[in-house]
ZAMARGU-4260 file (C-alpha; in steps of 0.2 Angstrom, whole numbers, plus 5000, padded with zeros to 4 digits):
<rodrens>
0) 5053/5042/5015 | 5049/5026/5023 | 5033/5025/5033 | 5042/5016/5048 | 5059/5020/5054
5) 5073/5011/5046 | 5080/4998/5058 | 5097/4989/5058 | 5099/4970/5057 | 5105/4970/5075
10) 5087/4974/5082 | 5074/4968/5069 | 5077/4951/5061 | 5062/4951/5050 | 5046/4962/5047
15) 5031/4962/5037 | 5023/4978/5032 | 5004/4980/5028 | 4997/4996/5021 | 4980/5003/5025
20) 4966/4997/5014 | 4975/4981/5010 | 4971/4969/5025 | 4958/4956/5024 | 4941/4959/5033
25) 4930/4948/5042 | 4912/4946/5035 | 4905/4958/5048 | 4910/4972/5059 | 4925/4977/5049
30) 4934/4993/5046 | 4930/5001/5029 | 4943/5005/5016 | 4945/5024/5015 | 4958/5037/5012
35) 4965/5050/5024 | 4958/5067/5017 | 4974/5077/5020 | 4986/5065/5012 | 4975/5054/5002
40) 4984/5039/5009 | 4974/5023/5009 | 4968/5018/5026 | 4956/5007/5036 | 4942/5018/5045
45) 4938/5010/5062 | 4921/5017/5067 | 4919/5028/5082 | 4905/5019/5090 | 4906/5001/5084
50) 4920/4988/5087 | 4928/4985/5070 | 4941/4973/5065 | 4954/4970/5051 | 4965/4955/5048
55) 4983/4954/5044 | 4988/4937/5036 | 5004/4929/5030 | 5017/4916/5033 | 5030/4917/5047
60) 5046/4920/5038 | 5062/4909/5038 | 5071/4922/5048 | 5060/4919/5064 | 5068/4908/5077
65) 5056/4911/5092 | 5070/4919/5103 | 5063/4936/5102 | 5048/4947/5106 | 5035/4949/5092
70) 5028/4967/5091 | 5015/4976/5080 | 5017/4994/5076 | 5001/5003/5071 | 5002/5020/5062
75) 4986/5029/5063 | 4978/5046/5063 | 4961/5055/5066 | 4952/5071/5063 | 4954/5077/5081
80) 4962/5092/5089 | 4959/5086/5107 | 4976/5080/5114 | 4966/5070/5128 | 4957/5059/5115
85) 4962/5041/5116 | 4958/5026/5105 | 4959/5008/5112 | 4966/4994/5101 | 4965/4975/5104
90) 4976/4964/5095 | 4973/4945/5094 | 4984/4932/5085 | 4982/4914/5077 | 4997/4904/5072
95) 4993/4888/5062 | 5005/4874/5056 | 5002/4868/5039 | 5000/4849/5038 | 4997/4847/5057
100) 4978/4845/5057 | 4976/4863/5061 | 4962/4871/5050 | 4970/4885/5039 | 4952/4892/5036
105) 4948/4895/5054 | 4943/4912/5059 | 4946/4909/5077 | 4959/4920/5085 | 4969/4913/5100
110) 4967/4918/5118 | 4965/4935/5126 | 4970/4950/5115 | 4985/4961/5119 | 4980/4979/5120
115) 4986/4997/5119 | 4980/5014/5119 | 4984/5027/5106 | 4984/5046/5112 | 4982/5060/5099
120) 4989/5077/5097 | 4981/5094/5094 | 4985/5093/5076 | 4971/5085/5065 | 4977/5070/5055
125) 4994/5069/5063 | 5001/5052/5062 | 5002/5043/5079 | 5012/5027/5082 | 5006/5013/5094
130) 5017/4998/5098 | 5009/4982/5105 | 5019/4968/5111 | 5011/4952/5106 | 5009/4936/5117
135) 5003/4922/5106 | 4993/4908/5114 | 5001/4896/5103 | 5020/4896/5099 | 5023/4902/5082
140) 5036/4894/5071 | 5044/4898/5054 | 5032/4893/5040 | 5017/4894/5051 | 5002/4903/5043
145) 4997/4918/5054 | 4982/4929/5056 | 4983/4945/5067 | 4966/4953/5071 | 4966/4972/5075
150) 4951/4978/5083 | 4946/4996/5089 | 4938/4993/5105 | 4926/5008/5102 | 4912/5003/5114
155) 4920/4996/5129 | 4910/5008/5140 | 4925/5016/5149 | 4937/5030/5146 | 4949/5019/5137
160) 4942/5025/5120 | 4935/5042/5120 | 4940/5047/5102 | 4923/5052/5095 | 4928/5050/5076
165) 4935/5037/5065 | 4952/5030/5068 | 4961/5029/5052 | 4974/5015/5051 | 4987/5019/5038
170) 5000/5005/5040 | 5005/4990/5051 | 5022/4983/5054 | 5024/4965/5062 | 5041/4961/5068
175) 5052/4952/5080 | 5065/4960/5091 | 5079/4950/5099
</rodrens>
């Protein structure tokens, strides 16, 4: 059974799927590699009290033409049975063109992050899906190198993230909808 719904070519023209535990990590404040206790799925454990980040990296595929909307699906769970618990997620992007004097080793992400809030159910470790529409500060093109920074905004000081346990990121899907 696929982790994400199967889509037809009429809506999704390309996608990149990353499994939990496989993304790259910054040198500090990163989500730890772990596994979901009930399913043993590999995951990224985003701390309950500290903002932590992972990076999804790759190359924009040849199927991208820039006429659609870039979205990111985040599939995650947590050991909570409180339906009112929310986790705040910030997503920032960087798209760099090889050979255009743009540093491929830059860790700087562009602009203001796009955000979303994941709400949980009353069943511990039930998978929840959050879709974030991305608005890159630089216009991506096929062949560009990309880095997507996913951060749990655990300590923003508001009720936007009141999940008192680790958020377990199981899978991430980057895609374009036209």
